[in-house]
Structures are given as structure tokens and as C-alpha cells.
FIKOLZA-1660 file (N, C-alpha, C; in steps of 0.1 Angstrom, whole numbers, plus 5000, padded with zeros to 4 digits):
% residues 95
   i   px   py   pz ch aa at
   1 7172 3299 6241  A  X  N
   1 7163 3302 6230  A  X CA
   1 7159 3316 6230  A  X  C
   2 7156 3321 6242  A  X  N
   2 7151 3335 6243  A  X CA
   2 7162 3345 6240  A  X  C
   3 7175 3341 6243  A  X  N
   3 7186 3349 6241  A  X CA
   3 7188 3351 6226  A  X  C
   4 7186 3341 6218  A  X  N
   4 7187 3342 6203  A  X CA
   4 7176 3351 6198  A  X  C
   5 7164 3350 6203  A  X  N
   5 7153 3359 6198  A  X CA
   5 7157 3374 6201  A  X  C
   6 7162 3376 6213  A  X  N
   6 7166 3390 6217  A  X CA
   6 7177 3395 6207  A  X  C
   7 7187 3387 6204  A  X  N
   7 7198 3391 6195  A  X CA
   7 7192 3394 6181  A  X  C
   8 7183 3386 6176  A  X  N
   8 7177 3389 6163  A  X CA
   8 7169 3402 6163  A  X  C
   9 7162 3405 6174  A  X  N
   9 7155 3417 6176  A  X CA
   9 7164 3429 6176  A  X  C
  10 7175 3428 6183  A  X  N
  10 7184 3439 6183  A  X CA
  10 7190 3442 6169  A  X  C
  11 7194 3431 6162  A  X  N
  11 7200 3433 6149  A  X CA
  11 7189 3438 6140  A  X  C
  12 7177 3433 6141  A  X  N
  12 7166 3438 6132  A  X CA
  12 7164 3453 6134  A  X  C
  13 7164 3457 6147  A  X  N
  13 7161 3471 6150  A  X CA
  13 7172 3480 6145  A  X  C
  14 7184 3475 6145  A  X  N
  14 7196 3483 6141  A  X CA
  14 7194 3488 6127  A  X  C
  15 7189 3479 6118  A  X  N
  15 7189 3483 6104  A  X CA
  15 7176 3490 6100  A  X  C
  16 7166 3489 6108  A  X  N
  16 7153 3495 6104  A  X CA
  16 7153 3510 6106  A  X  C
  17 7147 3517 6097  A  X  N
  17 7146 3531 6098  A  X CA
  17 7134 3534 6107  A  X  C
  18 7134 3545 6115  A  X  N
  18 7123 3548 6123  A  X CA
  18 7113 3556 6116  A  X  C
  19 7102 3559 6122  A  X  N
  19 7091 3566 6115  A  X CA
  19 7095 3581 6112  A  X  C
  20 7104 3586 6119  A  X  N
  20 7108 3600 6116  A  X CA
  20 7121 3601 6108  A  X  C
  21 7125 3590 6102  A  X  N
  21 7137 3590 6095  A  X CA
  21 7136 3597 6082  A  X  C
  22 7148 3601 6077  A  X  N
  22 7149 3608 6064  A  X CA
  22 7154 3599 6054  A  X  C
  23 7146 3594 6045  A  X  N
  23 7150 3584 6035  A  X CA
  23 7160 3591 6025  A  X  C
  24 7158 3603 6022  A  X  N
  24 7167 3610 6012  A  X CA
  24 7181 3612 6018  A  X  C
  25 7181 3616 6031  A  X  N
  25 7194 3618 6037  A  X CA
  25 7201 3604 6039  A  X  C
  26 7194 3594 6042  A  X  N
  26 7200 3581 6043  A  X CA
  26 7206 3576 6030  A  X  C
  27 7198 3579 6019  A  X  N
  27 7203 3575 6005  A  X CA
  27 7215 3583 6002  A  X  C
  28 7216 3596 6005  A  X  N
  28 7227 3604 6002  A  X CA
  28 7240 3599 6010  A  X  C
  29 7238 3596 6022  A  X  N
  29 7249 3591 6030  A  X CA
  29 7254 3578 6024  A  X  C
  30 7245 3569 6020  A  X  N
  30 7249 3556 6014  A  X CA
  30 7257 3558 6002  A  X  C
  31 7253 3568 5993  A  X  N
  31 7260 3570 5981  A  X CA
  31 7274 3576 5984  A  X  C
  32 7275 3585 5993  A  X  N
  32 7288 3591 5997  A  X CA
  32 7297 3580 6002  A  X  C
  33 7292 3571 6010  A  X  N
  33 7300 3561 6016  A  X CA
  33 7305 3551 6005  A  X  C
  34 7297 3548 5996  A  X  N
  34 7301 3538 5985  A  X CA
  34 7311 3545 5976  A  X  C
  35 7310 3558 5973  A  X  N
  35 7320 3564 5965  A  X CA
  35 7333 3565 5972  A  X  C
  36 7333 3568 5985  A  X  N
  36 7345 3569 5993  A  X CA
  36 7351 3555 5994  A  X  C
  37 7343 3545 5995  A  X  N
  37 7349 3531 5996  A  X CA
  37 7356 3527 5984  A  X  C
  38 7352 3532 5972  A  X  N
  38 7359 3528 5960  A  X CA
  38 7370 3538 5955  A  X  C
  39 7370 3550 5961  A  X  N
  39 7380 3560 5956  A  X CA
  39 7389 3566 5966  A  X  C
  40 7385 3568 5979  A  X  N
  40 7392 3575 5989  A  X CA
  40 7402 3565 5995  A  X  C
  41 7415 3568 5995  A  X  N
  41 7425 3559 6001  A  X CA
  41 7424 3557 6016  A  X  C
  42 7420 3568 6023  A  X  N
  42 7418 3566 6038  A  X CA
  42 7407 3557 6041  A  X  C
  43 7396 3558 6033  A  X  N
  43 7384 3549 6035  A  X CA
  43 7387 3535 6031  A  X  C
  44 7395 3533 6021  A  X  N
  44 7399 3520 6016  A  X CA
  44 7407 3513 6027  A  X  C
  45 7416 3521 6033  A  X  N
  45 7424 3515 6044  A  X CA
  45 7416 3512 6056  A  X  C
  46 7406 3520 6059  A  X  N
  46 7396 3517 6070  A  X CA
  46 7389 3505 6068  A  X  C
  47 7384 3503 6055  A  X  N
  47 7376 3491 6052  A  X CA
  47 7385 3479 6053  A  X  C
  48 7397 3479 6048  A  X  N
  48 7406 3468 6050  A  X CA
  48 7409 3464 6064  A  X  C
  49 7411 3475 6072  A  X  N
  49 7413 3472 6087  A  X CA
  49 7401 3466 6094  A  X  C
  50 7389 3471 6091  A  X  N
  50 7377 3466 6097  A  X CA
  50 7374 3452 6092  A  X  C
  51 7377 3449 6079  A  X  N
  51 7374 3436 6074  A  X CA
  51 7384 3426 6080  A  X  C
  52 7396 3430 6083  A  X  N
  52 7406 3421 6090  A  X CA
  52 7401 3418 6104  A  X  C
  53 7393 3428 6110  A  X  N
  53 7388 3426 6124  A  X CA
  53 7376 3417 6124  A  X  C
  54 7371 3413 6112  A  X  N
  54 7360 3404 6111  A  X CA
  54 7346 3411 6109  A  X  C
  55 7346 3424 6106  A  X  N
  55 7333 3431 6104  A  X CA
  55 7328 3428 6090  A  X  C
  56 7315 3428 6089  A  X  N
  56 7308 3426 6076  A  X CA
  56 7308 3439 6068  A  X  C
  57 7305 3438 6055  A  X  N
  57 7304 3450 6047  A  X CA
  57 7293 3459 6052  A  X  C
  58 7281 3453 6056  A  X  N
  58 7270 3461 6061  A  X CA
  58 7274 3469 6074  A  X  C
  59 7281 3462 6083  A  X  N
  59 7286 3469 6095  A  X CA
  59 7296 3480 6092  A  X  C
  60 7304 3478 6083  A  X  N
  60 7314 3488 6079  A  X CA
  60 7307 3500 6073  A  X  C
  61 7297 3498 6064  A  X  N
  61 7290 3509 6058  A  X CA
  61 7282 3516 6069  A  X  C
  62 7276 3509 6078  A  X  N
  62 7269 3516 6089  A  X CA
  62 7278 3525 6097  A  X  C
  63 7290 3521 6100  A  X  N
  63 7300 3529 6107  A  X CA
  63 7304 3541 6099  A  X  C
  64 7307 3539 6086  A  X  N
  64 7311 3550 6078  A  X CA
  64 7300 3560 6076  A  X  C
  65 7287 3556 6075  A  X  N
  65 7276 3565 6074  A  X CA
  65 7275 3574 6086  A  X  C
  66 7277 3568 6098  A  X  N
  66 7277 3576 6110  A  X CA
  66 7288 3586 6110  A  X  C
  67 7300 3582 6105  A  X  N
  67 7312 3591 6105  A  X CA
  67 7309 3603 6095  A  X  C
  68 7304 3600 6083  A  X  N
  68 7300 3610 6073  A  X CA
  68 7290 3619 6078  A  X  C
  69 7280 3614 6085  A  X  N
  69 7269 3622 6091  A  X CA
  69 7275 3632 6101  A  X  C
  70 7284 3628 6109  A  X  N
  70 7291 3637 6119  A  X CA
  70 7299 3648 6111  A  X  C
  71 7306 3644 6101  A  X  N
  71 7313 3654 6093  A  X CA
  71 7304 3664 6087  A  X  C
  72 7293 3660 6081  A  X  N
  72 7284 3669 6075  A  X CA
  72 7277 3678 6085  A  X  C
  73 7274 3673 6097  A  X  N
  73 7268 3681 6108  A  X CA
  73 7278 3692 6112  A  X  C
  74 7290 3688 6114  A  X  N
  74 7301 3698 6118  A  X CA
  74 7302 3709 6108  A  X  C
  75 7302 3705 6095  A  X  N
  75 7303 3715 6084  A  X CA
  75 7291 3725 6084  A  X  C
  76 7279 3719 6086  A  X  N
  76 7267 3727 6086  A  X CA
  76 7266 3736 6098  A  X  C
  77 7270 3731 6110  A  X  N
  77 7270 3739 6122  A  X CA
  77 7280 3750 6121  A  X  C
  78 7292 3748 6115  A  X  N
  78 7302 3758 6113  A  X CA
  78 7297 3769 6103  A  X  C
  79 7290 3765 6093  A  X  N
  79 7285 3774 6083  A  X CA
  79 7274 3783 6089  A  X  C
  80 7266 3777 6098  A  X  N
  80 7255 3785 6105  A  X CA
  80 7261 3795 6114  A  X  C
  81 7273 3793 6120  A  X  N
  81 7279 3802 6129  A  X CA
  81 7287 3813 6122  A  X  C
  82 7291 3811 6110  A  X  N
  82 7299 3820 6102  A  X CA
  82 7290 3831 6096  A  X  C
  83 7293 3844 6098  A  X  N
  83 7284 3854 6093  A  X CA
  83 7285 3854 6077  A  X  C
  84 7274 3858 6071  A  X  N
  84 7273 3859 6057  A  X CA
  84 7281 3871 6052  A  X  C
  85 7289 3870 6042  A  X  N
  85 7297 3881 6037  A  X CA
  85 7292 3886 6023  A  X  C
  86 7280 3882 6020  A  X  N
  86 7274 3886 6007  A  X CA
  86 7267 3899 6008  A  X  C
  87 7258 3902 5999  A  X  N
  87 7251 3915 5998  A  X CA
  87 7242 3917 6010  A  X  C
  88 7236 3907 6015  A  X  N
  88 7226 3909 6026  A  X CA
  88 7234 3914 6038  A  X  C
  89 7246 3908 6041  A  X  N
  89 7254 3913 6052  A  X CA
  89 7258 3927 6051  A  X  C
  90 7262 3931 6039  A  X  N
  90 7266 3945 6037  A  X CA
  90 7254 3954 6037  A  X  C
  91 7243 3950 6032  A  X  N
  91 7231 3958 6032  A  X CA
  91 7226 3961 6046  A  X  C
  92 7227 3951 6055  A  X  N
  92 7223 3952 6069  A  X CA
  92 7232 3962 6076  A  X  C
  93 7245 3962 6073  A  X  N
  93 7254 3971 6080  A  X CA
  93 7253 3986 6075  A  X  C
  94 7249 3988 6063  A  X  N
  94 7247 4001 6058  A  X CA
  94 7234 4007 6062  A  X  C
  95 7224 3999 6063  A  X  N
  95 7211 4005 6066  A  X CA
  95 7206 4001 6079  A  X  C
% end
């Protein structure tokens, strides 16, 4: 009986947003994932594969959101390391 209560607690905690969570970011990730699930061939293949493994749609969406978040983080980190080639960069070099 206690084992069942622990499992319910773990599942409930997995879906709950923390106090420091970003609701807007979560919403954006959710929309990106839903669009990819309906239009992107690679994501469609992933969803079919995970469904065949017995995963639920909620679990698949959770995994895809984590993947998209990693992709976005890598793109932002790369952008932060790349020097700006606009006017501010040229102005700093001249003056």
C-alpha cells in the first residue's frame, strides 16, 4: 500500500511545475512540440517508435519538451559566444 502511495507521489511531482518555473517557456515548448508532432517527419517517427514501446502521449510530450529545451539552450549558448557583427561591434573596433 505504501509503495502505491510513493509511486503516485513521484508521478504527481513529475508533472507539477515548481515555484520558480517559467510558465511562458513551458507553454512555448508545448506548442513547439505539438507542431513538430503534427508536421515534422523525424518527430512523427519518434512518436510512433515510443508509442510502440508503450509510452503514453503525455510521456512522449515530456521527453520531446526536454529535447527541444536542450536544442534551444545550445542555440542560445552558441549565439552568446559568437561576436556581434553589427554596428556596435564595428563602432567598438574603431573607437
